[in-house]
C-alpha positions in Angstrom: -27.6 45.0 41.6 -28.6 41.8 39.7 -26.2 38.9 40.0 -24.4 38.1 36.8 -25.3 34.6 35.6 -22.6 32.1 34.5 -22.3 28.7 33.0 -19.7 26.1 32.7 -18.4 25.2 29.2 -16.1 22.4 28.2 -13.1 23.9 26.2 -12.8 20.7 24.3 -16.2 20.0 22.9 -18.2 23.2 23.9 -20.6 21.3 26.0 -22.5 23.5 28.5 -23.2 22.2 32.1 -25.0 23.9 35.1 -22.2 23.2 37.5 -18.5 22.4 37.4 -17.2 18.8 37.1 -13.8 17.4 36.8 -14.7 15.2 33.7 -16.8 16.3 30.7 -19.6 13.8 30.3 -19.9 14.6 26.5 -16.3 14.1 25.4 -14.7 12.3 28.5 -11.8 14.8 28.8 -10.6 15.9 32.3 -10.1 19.4 33.6 -11.6 21.0 30.5 -14.7 22.8 32.0 -14.3 26.4 32.9 -16.8 29.0 34.1 -18.0 31.7 31.6 -20.5 34.5 31.7 -23.8 33.2 30.4 -24.6 36.2 28.2 -21.2 36.2 26.5 -20.4 34.8 23.2 -22.5 33.4 20.3 -25.3 31.0 21.2 -25.7 32.4 24.7 -29.5 32.7 24.1 -31.8 35.0 22.3 -32.1 38.6 23.6 -35.4 40.3 24.1 -36.4 41.5 20.7 -38.4 44.7 20.2 -39.0 44.2 16.5 -39.5 41.3 14.1 -37.1 40.3 11.2 -37.6 41.5 7.7 -38.5 39.2 4.9 -36.0 38.4 2.2 -36.5 37.9 -1.5 -36.5 34.2 -2.5 -35.3 33.0 -5.9 -35.0 29.8 -7.9 -32.1 27.4 -8.5 -31.9 28.3 -12.2 -29.9 31.4 -13.0 -26.6 32.8 -14.0 -23.6 32.0 -11.8 -20.1 33.4 -11.6 -16.9 31.4 -11.0 -15.3 32.3 -7.8 -12.5 34.9 -8.3 -9.1 33.5 -7.1 -5.8 35.0 -6.5 -2.8 32.7 -7.1 -0.2 32.6 -4.3 2.7 31.9 -6.6 3.4 28.6 -4.7 2.1 25.9 -7.1 1.6 23.2 -4.3 -0.4 25.7 -2.2 -2.5 26.7 -5.1 -3.1 23.0 -5.9 -4.5 22.3 -2.4 -6.7 25.3 -2.4 -8.1 24.6 -5.9 -6.2 27.2 -7.9 -5.5 29.9 -5.4 -7.2 31.7 -2.6 -10.8 32.6 -3.2 -11.6 36.3 -2.7 -13.8 36.8 0.5 -13.1 33.3 1.8 -11.8 32.4 5.3 -9.2 29.4 5.5 -8.2 27.7 8.6 -4.7 26.1 8.6 -3.8 23.6 11.4 -0.8 21.7 12.3 1.6 20.5 15.0 3.9 23.0 16.6 7.0 23.7 14.5 5.6 21.9 11.5 6.0 25.0 9.3 2.6 26.7 9.3 3.9 30.2 9.9 6.8 29.6 7.5 4.5 28.7 4.7 2.1 31.4 5.2 4.9 34.0 5.5 6.3 32.8 2.2 2.8 32.9 0.6 2.2 36.5 1.9 5.6 37.5 0.6 5.0 36.0 -2.8 1.6 37.8 -3.2 3.3 41.0 -2.0 5.8 40.8 -4.7 3.0 40.3 -7.2 1.5 43.6 -6.3 -1.1 42.3 -3.8 -1.8 44.0 -0.5 -0.8 41.3 2.0 -0.9 41.7 5.8 0.6 39.4 8.3 -0.6 39.8 11.9 1.1 37.8 14.6 -0.5 37.1 18.1 2.3 34.7 19.3 5.6 36.4 18.2 6.9 39.9 18.3 7.7 41.9 15.2 11.4 41.3 15.7 10.9 37.5 15.7 8.9 37.6 12.5 11.5 39.7 10.9 14.2 37.1 11.9 12.1 34.4 10.2 11.7 36.6 7.1 15.5 37.2 7.0 16.1 33.4 7.2 13.6 32.8 4.4 15.1 35.6 2.2 11.9 37.6 1.9 12.7 40.7 3.9 12.3 42.9 0.8 8.8 41.7 0.2 6.2 44.4 0.7 4.2 42.7 3.4 2.6 44.9 6.1 3.5 43.3 9.5 1.7 43.8 12.9 1.6 42.2 16.3 -1.8 42.3 18.0 -4.4 40.0 19.6 -7.4 42.2 20.1 -10.1 41.5 17.4 -11.6 45.1 17.6 -8.1 46.7 17.2 -7.3 44.3 14.3 -10.5 45.2 12.5 -10.1 48.9 12.9 -6.5 48.5 11.6 -7.6 46.5 8.5 -10.5 49.0 7.7 -8.4 52.1 8.1 -5.8 50.9 5.5 -6.3 50.0 1.8 -8.5 46.9 1.2 -6.2 44.0 1.7 -6.1 40.9 -0.6 -4.6 38.6 2.0 -4.8 38.7 5.8 -2.8 36.1 7.8 -3.7 35.8 11.6 -1.3 33.7 13.6 -3.1 32.3 15.6 -6.9 32.2 16.2 -6.3 30.8 19.8 -4.4 34.0 20.8 -7.2 36.4 19.7 -9.6 37.9 22.1 -12.6 40.3 21.8 -14.2 42.7 24.1 -17.7 41.1 23.5 -16.6 38.0 25.6 -15.4 38.2 29.2 -13.6 34.8 29.2 -9.8 34.3 28.7 -8.2 34.1 25.3 -8.2 30.5 24.0 -11.6 29.5 25.5 -14.4 28.2 23.4 -16.3 31.5 23.5 -13.3 33.6 22.6 -12.2 31.4 19.7 -15.7 31.1 18.3 -16.5 34.8 18.6 -13.2 35.8 17.2 -13.5 33.4 14.3 -16.9 34.7 13.4 -15.7 38.3 13.5 -12.9 37.6 11.1 -15.0 35.5 8.9 -17.6 38.3 8.6 -14.8 40.7 7.7 -13.7 38.4 4.9 -17.1 38.3 3.5 -17.8 42.0 3.6 -14.4 43.2 2.4 -13.5 40.5 -0.2 -10.2 39.8 1.5 -9.0 36.2 2.0 -8.5 35.7 5.7 -6.2 32.7 6.8 -6.4 31.7 10.3 -3.7 29.6 12.0 -5.1 27.0 14.5 -3.3 25.0 17.1 -3.9 21.2 17.2 -4.6 18.9 20.1 -2.7 15.8 21.1 -5.1 13.8 18.9 -4.1 15.9 15.8 -7.4 17.9 15.7 -7.6 21.6 15.6 -8.1 22.9 19.1 -11.3 24.6 20.0 -14.9 24.2 19.1 -15.6 22.3 15.9 -18.0 25.1 15.0 -15.0 27.1 13.8 -14.3 24.5 11.1 -17.9 24.8 10.0 -17.6 28.6 9.8 -14.7 28.8 7.5 -14.7 27.9 3.7 -11.6 25.7 3.7 -9.7 23.6 6.3 -6.0 22.7 5.7 -3.9 20.4 7.8 -0.2 20.6 7.7 1.1 17.0 8.4 4.6 15.6 8.7 7.1 14.0 11.0 9.8 16.0 12.6 12.4 13.3 11.7 11.6 13.7 8.0 12.4 16.8 5.9 9.2 16.9 3.9 5.7 18.2 4.8 2.3 17.5 3.5 -0.5 20.1 3.3 -3.8 18.3 3.0 -7.3 19.8 2.3 -9.9 18.2 4.6 -12.7 20.8 3.7 -12.8 23.0 0.6 -16.0 24.7 -0.6 -14.3 25.9 -3.8 -12.1 22.9 -4.7 -11.5 19.1 -4.1 -11.0 17.6 -0.8 -8.2 15.3 0.2 -5.9 17.2 -2.2 -2.3 17.3 -1.0 0.7 19.5 -1.6 4.2 18.3 -0.8 6.9 20.5 0.6 10.5 19.9 1.6 11.9 21.6 4.7 15.2 23.3 4.0 17.3 25.8 5.8 15.8 28.6 3.7 12.2 27.6 4.2 9.7 25.3 2.5 10.5 24.1 -1.0 7.9 22.7 -3.4 8.1 19.1 -4.5 6.6 18.7 -7.8 7.1 14.9 -8.0 6.4 13.4 -4.6 6.4 9.8 -5.9 10.1 10.2 -6.7 10.7 11.7 -3.4 9.0 8.9 -1.4 10.7 6.1 -3.4 14.3 7.6 -3.7 15.4 5.7 -0.6 13.9 2.4 -1.4 15.9 -0.8 -1.3 14.5 -2.7 -4.3 15.9 -6.0 -3.2 14.6 -6.1 0.3 12.0 -8.5 1.5 8.7 -7.1 2.9 8.7 -4.1 0.6 5.8 -3.3 -1.9 5.2 -0.2 -3.9 1.6 1.1 -3.6 0.0 3.2 -6.4 -2.3 5.5 -4.4 -4.4 8.6 -5.0 -4.3 11.7 -2.8 -7.1 13.8 -4.1 -6.6 14.2 -7.9 -2.9 13.4 -7.7 -1.5 9.8 -8.0 1.3 9.1 -5.5 3.5 6.0 -5.3 4.7 5.2 -1.9 6.7 2.2 -0.4 4.9 -0.1 2.0 7.3 -1.8 4.5 6.4 -4.9 6.5 8.3 -7.0 8.9 7.0 -10.4 10.2 9.0 -12.1 12.9 8.3 -15.0 15.3 6.8 -13.6 18.5 8.3 -14.7 21.9 5.1 -13.4 23.7 1.7 -14.9 24.2 0.1 -11.9 22.5 2.0 -10.9 19.3 2.9 -7.2 18.8 1.1 -5.1 16.2 2.9 -1.8 15.4 1.5 0.2 12.5 2.7 3.6 11.3 0.8 5.5 8.6 -2.1 3.0 8.2 -5.2 1.8 9.9 -4.6 -0.9 12.6 -8.0 -2.3 12.2 -7.5 -2.6 8.4 -4.3 -4.6 9.1 -6.3 -7.0 11.4 -8.8 -7.6 8.6 -6.1 -8.3 6.0 -4.4 -10.7 8.4 -7.7 -12.6 9.0 -8.3 -13.0 5.3 -4.8 -14.4 4.8 -5.4 -16.9 7.6 -8.8 -17.9 6.7 -9.0 -17.9 2.9 -5.3 -18.4 1.8 -4.0 -20.7 4.5 -1.1 -18.3 5.4 -0.2 -18.8 9.2 0.8 -15.4 10.0 -1.2 -14.1 13.0 1.0 -15.7 15.6 4.0 -13.6 14.5 5.0 -10.0 15.6 4.1 -7.6 12.8 5.4 -4.2 12.1 4.0 -2.1 9.2 5.2 1.3 8.0 4.3 3.7 5.2 7.7 5.1 4.2 8.2 8.8 4.2 5.7 9.9 6.9 2.7 9.7 4.6 -0.6 8.5 6.1 -2.8 6.3 3.8 -6.5 6.1 4.3 -7.9 4.7 1.2 -8.7 0.8 1.1 -6.8 0.4 -2.2 -3.7 -0.2 -0.2 -5.0 -3.6 1.0 -3.3 -5.5 -1.8 0.1 -3.8 -1.3 -0.1 -4.4 2.5 -0.8 -8.1 1.9 2.1 -8.4 -0.7 4.5 -6.9 1.7 3.3 -9.1 4.6 3.6 -12.3 2.5 7.0 -11.2 1.2 8.4 -10.7 4.7 6.9 -14.1 5.9 8.4 -16.2 3.2 11.6 -14.2 3.0 11.4 -13.6 -0.7 11.6 -10.1 -2.4 8.9 -8.9 -4.6 9.6 -7.8 -8.2 11.4 -4.4 -8.0 9.5 -3.0 -11.0 5.9 -3.9 -9.7 3.2 -1.9 -8.1 0.2 -3.1 -6.3 -3.2 -1.6 -5.6 -6.6 -3.2 -5.0 -9.2 -3.5 -2.3 -9.4 -6.9 -0.4 -13.0 -8.2 0.5 -13.7 -10.4 3.5 -14.2 -13.3 1.1 -10.7 -13.0 -0.2 -11.5 -11.4 -3.5 -9.7 -8.4 -5.1 -12.1 -5.5 -5.9 -11.3 -2.8 -8.4 -10.6 0.7 -7.3 -11.2 4.1 -8.8 -8.7 6.1 -11.0 -6.9 3.1 -12.3 -5.6 4.8 -15.5 -4.0 7.6 -13.4 -2.3 5.2 -11.1 -0.9 3.2 -14.1 0.3 6.3 -15.8 2.1 7.5 -12.7 3.8 4.1 -12.3 4.8 3.9 -15.9 6.2 7.4 -15.8 8.6 6.4 -12.8 9.8 3.3 -14.7 7.6 0.4 -13.3 6.9 -2.3 -15.7 4.2 -4.3 -14.0 1.0 -3.6 -12.1 -0.9 -6.1 -9.9 -4.5 -5.2 -9.5 -8.1 -6.4 -10.0 -9.2 -7.7 -13.4 -11.7 -4.9 -14.1 -9.3 -2.2 -13.3 -6.7 -4.0 -15.4 -8.8 -3.9 -18.5 -9.8 -0.3 -18.0 -6.2 0.7 -17.4 -4.8 -1.0 -20.5 -7.5 0.5 -22.8 -7.6 4.1 -21.5 -4.3 4.6 -19.7 -2.1 4.4 -22.7 0.9 3.7 -20.4 3.7 1.2 -21.3 3.1 -1.1 -18.3 2.0 -4.7 -18.1 -1.1 -5.3 -15.9 -1.4 -8.7 -14.2 -5.0 -9.6 -13.3 -5.7 -10.8 -9.7 -9.1 -12.2 -9.0 -8.4 -13.3 -5.3 -5.8 -12.9 -2.7 -4.8 -16.5 -3.2 -3.5 -15.6 -6.7 -1.0 -13.2 -5.1 0.0 -15.7 -2.5 0.6 -18.3 -5.2 2.7 -15.9 -7.2 4.9 -15.2 -4.2 5.2 -18.8 -3.3 6.2 -19.6 -6.9 8.9 -17.0 -6.7 10.1 -18.6 -3.4 10.2 -22.0 -5.0 12.3 -20.6 -8.0 14.7 -18.9 -5.6 15.2 -22.2 -3.7 15.9 -24.1 -6.9 18.5 -21.6 -8.0 
């Protein structure tokens, strides 16, 4: 009998090695390499073929196109993130920390679609049917016509789906618990996750149903398993949030049928997740307008303008190496802003302990927050409060200049809607916003970071005189 060949696969990055090792040379993780059968899974190597492939008909780029058919879920924030609803025949991957609310949101979406007359199926691989019913009772959706099942075998799931009426929505919670007979490794391994995801994606394309896969995340916040799963699906959504805050953010990091970096905001309540139609008001409702080190940033999340508070605390450091604690922003970006303040503005700040926080648990990635961060830092350093009715946005260059950013009119309109009277930004953005925005807000042009520092210093002098 021929000996079955095997290989060793890293469960973190899917790298293949000829022998076992304690540490993966590709990703550097420890104890992630496991033995798997060489002929199992996708990518195990071509089989001996007895016949060649058949040619396909090629066409041109010009031709009639049809818009992707969508099914609205009835949850406005979820529909916003997906681009207007779930696209028929698409596969969606939803990831997030344990307990963040992934299963709650998808159960609410399935119940909403079921009440609209759609055929929604919820299959749980982690919880028993009784546990899912308890959640449905807490959410108040027990009367929703949702087909419920508890199974982890892919072949059994596919047979069940094909035997019933064609579904509109299929939720699988989660992809790491699924296993298929085609692969001999344990559930959760690279081969099992990859093969199971491909089988469910193929079902979505053939049947026209929307298949939503729930994915676990690693300690780094990435969806566990091989990254090829994210390439297979049509959309990847991350559910973000902090357990200490009551609101959650659903962010699209990949969407073949809509905008990326779009967000939806939800509030966690006793009866499930509630939509937040005005997230700016939510992020600013606890703001102390008279506190030093506080600046309001007018940001953009996808196509939605969002106003959020930037908090900074600058204090003398008793240590030889000052502390840098940053929550919700890039630490390297903070170091750059501090260097520009020291070099081009003469602000002696680097020797202090610096704590920076984006209020509300939101994480900001766009460089337009540079100006708001600098304003909060200078305000805390000189101990003077910034104007309570002012917002800040603009990118800081290494030469100390303020560069304009995109979507200026949308940022100004959102700030004016919430009652802000002044916006500090770059000159080019100021002219564009005043002409096109149509918002009742005064725009102050800043050509360099030194102009901002001078304004804060003047406010400090006026406060001392008074």
